[in-house]
Structures are given as C-alpha cells and as structure tokens.
C-alpha positions as CSV (number, residue, x, y, z in Angstrom):
1,M,7.3,22.9,48.2
2,K,8.1,25.5,45.9
3,K,9.5,29.0,45.6
4,R,8.8,32.2,44.2
5,F,12.7,32.3,42.9
6,G,15.0,29.9,41.4
7,V,14.4,26.9,41.1
8,S,11.3,24.7,41.1
9,V,11.3,21.2,42.3
10,D,9.2,20.5,39.4
11,H,11.8,22.0,37.3
12,A,12.6,19.2,34.3
13,H,16.1,19.3,35.0
14,Y,15.9,20.0,38.6
15,R,18.4,17.8,40.0
16,W,21.0,18.9,36.9
17,W,20.8,22.5,39.4
18,A,21.3,19.8,41.9
19,L,24.3,18.5,40.9
20,S,25.4,22.0,40.3
21,C,25.4,22.9,43.7
22,T,26.8,20.0,45.0
23,S,29.6,20.1,42.5
24,L,30.6,23.3,43.6
25,G,30.6,22.4,47.2
26,M,32.5,18.6,46.5
27,L,35.0,21.0,44.9
28,L,35.8,23.5,47.4
29,A,36.3,21.0,50.0
30,A,38.9,18.6,48.4
31,T,41.1,21.4,46.8
32,N,41.3,22.9,50.1
33,S,43.3,18.8,51.5
34,G,46.5,20.1,48.6
35,T,46.1,23.9,48.4
36,L,48.6,24.0,51.8
37,I,51.4,22.3,50.3
38,I,53.2,24.7,48.1
39,A,52.7,27.9,50.6
40,L,53.8,25.8,53.3
41,P,57.5,27.6,53.3
42,D,56.0,31.0,52.8
43,L,53.8,29.8,56.4
44,E,57.4,28.9,57.6
45,R,58.9,32.0,57.2
46,A,55.6,34.1,57.9
47,M,55.2,32.5,61.1
48,K,58.5,32.0,61.9
49,T,57.6,28.2,62.9
50,S,58.7,25.2,61.5
51,I,57.8,23.2,58.4
52,L,56.5,20.0,60.9
53,S,54.8,22.1,63.3
54,L,53.0,23.4,60.6
55,V,52.6,20.1,58.9
56,W,49.3,19.9,61.4
57,V,48.0,22.8,59.2
58,I,47.3,20.5,57.0
59,L,46.4,17.9,59.0
60,A,43.6,19.7,60.6
61,Y,42.2,20.1,57.7
62,M,42.2,16.4,56.9
63,I,41.3,14.5,60.3
64,A,38.1,17.1,60.9
65,S,37.0,16.7,58.1
66,T,37.1,12.8,57.8
67,V,36.5,12.4,61.8
68,L,32.9,14.6,61.2
69,V,31.7,13.1,58.0
70,L,29.2,11.3,59.7
71,T,27.9,12.6,62.6
72,A,27.5,15.2,60.5
73,G,25.2,13.5,58.0
74,R,23.4,12.7,60.9
75,L,23.0,16.3,62.3
76,S,21.4,16.3,58.7
77,D,19.1,14.1,58.7
78,L,17.8,15.8,62.3
79,F,17.6,19.6,61.5
80,G,17.4,18.9,57.5
81,R,19.9,18.4,54.7
82,K,20.0,22.1,53.2
83,R,20.3,23.9,56.7
84,A,23.5,21.3,57.0
85,Y,24.3,22.2,53.2
86,V,24.4,25.7,53.1
87,G,25.3,26.1,57.4
88,G,28.8,24.4,55.9
89,F,29.5,27.0,53.6
90,V,29.3,29.4,55.5
91,A,31.2,27.8,57.9
92,F,34.4,27.1,55.3
93,A,33.6,30.6,54.6
94,L,33.8,32.7,57.6
95,A,37.1,29.7,59.1
96,S,38.5,31.1,55.8
97,L,38.6,34.4,56.5
98,G,39.7,33.7,60.6
99,A,42.6,31.7,58.2
100,G,44.2,34.1,56.8
101,F,44.2,36.5,59.5
102,A,46.3,34.1,61.7
103,G,48.8,35.4,63.7
104,D,50.6,32.0,64.5
105,A,50.5,28.4,63.8
106,T,48.9,27.4,66.5
107,Q,45.6,29.8,65.4
108,L,46.2,28.5,62.2
109,I,45.4,25.2,63.3
110,L,42.2,25.7,65.3
111,W,41.0,28.0,61.4
112,R,41.8,25.0,60.2
113,I,39.8,22.5,62.1
114,A,36.6,25.1,62.0
115,Q,37.1,24.3,57.7
116,G,37.5,21.0,58.4
117,V,33.8,20.6,59.9
118,G,32.8,23.0,57.1
119,A,34.0,20.6,54.9
120,A,32.5,17.9,56.4
121,F,29.0,18.8,56.4
122,L,30.0,19.6,52.7
123,F,30.9,16.2,52.1
124,A,28.6,14.3,54.3
125,N,25.5,16.0,52.2
126,A,26.4,16.5,48.7
127,A,25.7,12.7,48.5
128,A,22.1,12.8,50.3
129,L,20.8,16.3,48.3
130,V,22.3,13.9,44.9
131,T,20.2,10.7,46.1
132,D,16.9,12.5,47.2
133,A,17.3,14.3,43.7
134,F,18.0,12.2,41.2
135,P,15.6,8.6,40.1
136,R,17.5,5.8,40.2
137,E,18.7,4.4,36.9
138,E,20.4,8.1,37.0
139,L,22.0,8.2,40.2
140,G,24.9,6.6,39.6
141,L,25.9,9.0,36.9
142,A,25.0,11.7,39.7
143,M,27.3,10.3,41.9
144,G,30.4,9.0,40.0
145,T,30.0,13.1,38.5
146,N,30.7,14.0,42.5
147,T,33.3,12.3,43.1
148,M,35.3,12.8,39.6
149,V,34.7,16.9,40.5
150,A,36.3,16.1,44.1
151,A,39.4,14.4,42.1
152,I,39.8,17.1,40.0
153,G,39.9,19.0,43.2
154,L,42.4,17.0,44.7
155,V,44.4,17.4,41.4
156,L,44.0,21.1,41.0
157,G,44.5,21.6,44.8
158,P,48.4,22.6,44.8
159,V,48.6,23.9,41.4
160,L,45.4,26.6,42.6
161,G,47.8,26.8,46.1
162,G,51.3,28.0,44.1
163,A,49.4,30.5,42.2
164,L,47.6,32.0,45.1
165,V,50.7,32.0,47.1
166,A,52.5,33.9,44.2
167,I,50.5,37.0,45.6
168,G,50.5,35.8,49.5
169,W,50.0,33.0,51.8
170,Q,46.4,34.6,52.9
171,W,45.3,34.4,49.0
172,V,46.0,30.7,49.8
173,F,42.9,30.8,52.5
174,W,41.0,33.9,51.1
175,F,40.0,33.1,47.7
176,N,37.9,30.3,49.4
177,V,35.6,33.7,50.7
178,P,33.4,34.0,47.7
179,L,33.3,30.2,46.6
180,A,31.5,29.4,49.8
181,L,29.3,32.1,50.2
182,A,28.2,31.9,46.1
183,G,27.7,28.2,47.1
184,A,25.6,29.4,50.4
185,V,23.0,31.6,47.8
186,W,23.4,29.4,44.6
187,R,22.5,26.2,47.5
188,G,18.8,29.2,48.3
189,L,17.9,29.5,44.7
190,I,18.5,25.6,44.0
191,L,17.4,22.7,46.5
192,H,14.6,22.1,47.8
193,E,14.2,19.6,51.2
194,L,13.2,16.6,49.5
195,V,13.4,14.9,52.6
196,K,11.6,16.0,56.3
197,P,14.2,15.7,58.9
198,D,13.9,12.7,60.8
199,S,14.2,13.5,64.7
200,V,12.2,10.9,65.0
201,R,15.5,8.2,65.9
202,G,17.1,11.0,68.1
203,Y,21.1,10.9,68.4
204,D,23.4,7.7,68.7
205,I,25.7,9.3,71.4
206,P,26.7,6.9,72.2
207,G,27.8,5.8,69.4
208,V,29.4,9.7,68.1
209,V,31.2,9.8,71.2
210,T,33.9,6.4,70.0
211,F,33.6,7.0,66.3
212,V,34.7,10.2,66.1
213,I,37.5,9.5,69.6
214,G,38.3,6.3,67.9
215,L,38.8,7.6,64.7
216,T,41.0,10.7,66.1
217,G,42.8,8.7,67.9
218,L,44.0,6.9,64.6
219,V,44.0,9.3,61.8
220,L,46.6,11.7,64.7
221,G,48.3,8.6,65.5
222,V,49.4,7.3,61.8
223,S,50.5,10.4,61.3
224,R,52.2,11.5,63.9
225,G,54.0,8.7,63.9
226,G,55.5,9.4,60.9
227,I,56.8,12.4,62.0
228,S,58.0,12.2,65.4
229,G,58.5,8.4,66.5
230,W,56.5,5.6,67.0
231,N,57.3,5.7,70.9
232,D,56.0,9.0,70.9
233,P,53.7,9.1,74.3
234,V,50.9,10.3,72.1
235,V,51.3,8.2,69.2
236,I,51.1,5.0,71.6
237,V,47.8,6.3,73.2
238,S,45.9,7.5,70.8
239,L,46.7,4.3,68.9
240,V,45.7,2.1,71.5
241,A,42.6,4.1,72.2
242,A,41.9,3.2,68.5
243,A,42.5,-0.6,69.1
244,I,39.4,0.3,72.1
245,L,37.7,2.0,70.0
246,L,36.6,1.5,66.6
247,P,36.0,-1.9,67.6
248,L,33.4,-0.6,70.5
249,F,31.5,1.7,67.9
250,L,30.7,-1.3,65.1
251,V,29.3,-3.3,68.6
252,I,27.4,-0.2,69.7
253,E,26.0,0.3,66.2
254,R,25.1,-3.3,65.8
255,R,23.0,-3.1,68.3
256,S,21.8,0.6,68.6
257,R,18.1,1.5,67.7
258,A,19.1,4.2,65.8
259,P,23.1,3.9,64.5
260,M,25.2,6.9,63.2
261,L,25.6,3.9,60.5
262,D,23.8,1.3,59.2
263,L,26.4,-1.7,58.8
264,T,23.9,-4.0,57.0
265,I,24.9,-1.8,54.0
266,F,28.1,-3.5,54.3
267,E,26.5,-7.1,53.1
268,N,26.1,-5.7,49.9
269,R,29.0,-6.9,48.2
270,L,29.0,-4.4,45.4
271,F,29.5,-1.5,47.6
272,A,31.4,-3.1,50.0
273,T,34.3,-3.8,47.1
274,A,33.4,-0.1,46.3
275,T,34.3,1.1,49.7
276,A,37.7,-0.7,50.1
277,A,38.4,-0.2,47.0
278,A,37.9,4.0,47.4
279,F,39.9,3.6,51.0
280,I,42.9,1.8,49.5
281,N,42.7,4.4,46.7
282,G,42.4,6.9,49.3
283,L,45.3,5.6,51.6
284,S,47.6,5.6,48.9
285,R,46.7,8.7,47.2
286,F,47.1,10.9,51.0
287,A,50.5,9.7,51.9
288,L,52.4,10.8,49.0
289,M,51.1,14.1,49.8
C-alpha cells in the first residue's frame, strides 16, 4: 500500500495529512454555496435576465449537491473512495471553468448542476476518508474539524464572492479551477485506499430512484413555492411526489439487502439527535440566504 511519492500510509501523521485533503474539499464545496449571492446583480446585467431566474443558479447547486450525496457515497463504496474523491475535484474544476464561459442563464444553471455533482462526491467522501484514517478516539476531533471548515466556507462564500465580482463575475467561478486541481493533485500525493471497494453488495437502484426524485421534489417544491407561489402546478406536483416517494424510500431501505442508507444507525440516540440538530441548523441558515 506504499507509494513511491507522497505520504506513506505508515507515516506517523498520515491521518492529519488526509484531514488536510478532506478539509480542502469541504471548504471548496461549502464556499460555493454562497459566493454567487453578491454577484447576482452583475449576472443579471451580463445575461440580460431577471434576478428570479438567476435564483435558480444558486438553487441548482444546492439541489444537486444535496440530493446526490447518498448516491455519490454508494458509488464511492463500489469504485473506491480515493477515485471518487479525485473525480469530484476534477468535475468541480471543469464545471467551474465552463460556468465562467456561460452565455445565458440556462447554460449557467446546467454548469452549476455539474458543480453540484462534483460537490456531492466531495461531501460524501470527506467523512468516509476521515473515518478510514483516524482511530476511534480521535475521530470526533477530525469530524469536528471537517464540520468547522465547512462552516467557515459558508461564511466566507459571500465575502469572497463580493471581492471576486469586482474583477468580473466570471471569476466567481474561475477561482475554483486552480483550487480544485490542486485538491486532485493533493489527493494523489496523500490519500490511500484503506478500504477495498465493495462490489459485492450491489447497487440499490430502487432506493436511488425514490430518494433522488423524492428529495428533488421536496427541495424544488419548497424553493419554487416561495418564488412562484404555492398554487404553481410545478410546486404542487413536486411536493406530492416528495410526499409519496420519500416514505417509500424508507420502506425500500428497510427491506433492502444492500441499502443505500442503513437506517439502523438512527437507532443510536446520540447520532439521531446530532443529525436532527444539524438539519435544523442548516434549514435556518439557508433560509436566510
């Protein structure tokens, strides 16, 4: 498992090197949740569209990065976390480059979705890679560091976006390119595949379909409802789909031999409470954004 270059897995401080790599991914993905807020007026003028249309540029990233986290996590288990992590960095770099060249709001939304896909792989693998590298007694500190870095990124995003838009709105996206490529190289030098890819359990296709469509419906319905009104047919259909598919997802995961989400982890009261607190915290923070 040793490499000729980079940090050996046997290195006394390997776990901290690994944490530096996952923290970079968390910082990059979290920062981009808020960089565009300050740039919206400039984008409105450049693309000759309305602010309401450009709100979907922000929501596209949030929806993709949120909805695809579980799917990205399972794909990472199948094909290797290290590969998936570098894939997330590369996808993020390419999508950021393309977004800066977008000619209209539709193109920009599509590039932001691609950014969100890359972010989903970064979010999904950060915790897994840290768990692989750290002993149980230090895991809380490592996970807390990742969470703190993500929180810093959320605060830093609007500030950084305001500074970059003074140069040009394109740089709100292009600044990601060197950072994401550096993350990919850093991953290659630092991380090792400590857990073998799990190709035995297979892929929970019914779970993936119900979760992705159901959660997309929920996020889309709630987001669009505040903009277009709650009587909008798209809002109604989205929320109805979420109300049907998300409970169905839980039923499927309970019965699946290879669940995408192991629901038994919520039997741990401490984990369940922490997850609920994180959900409420995120809900209140993003509502203000």
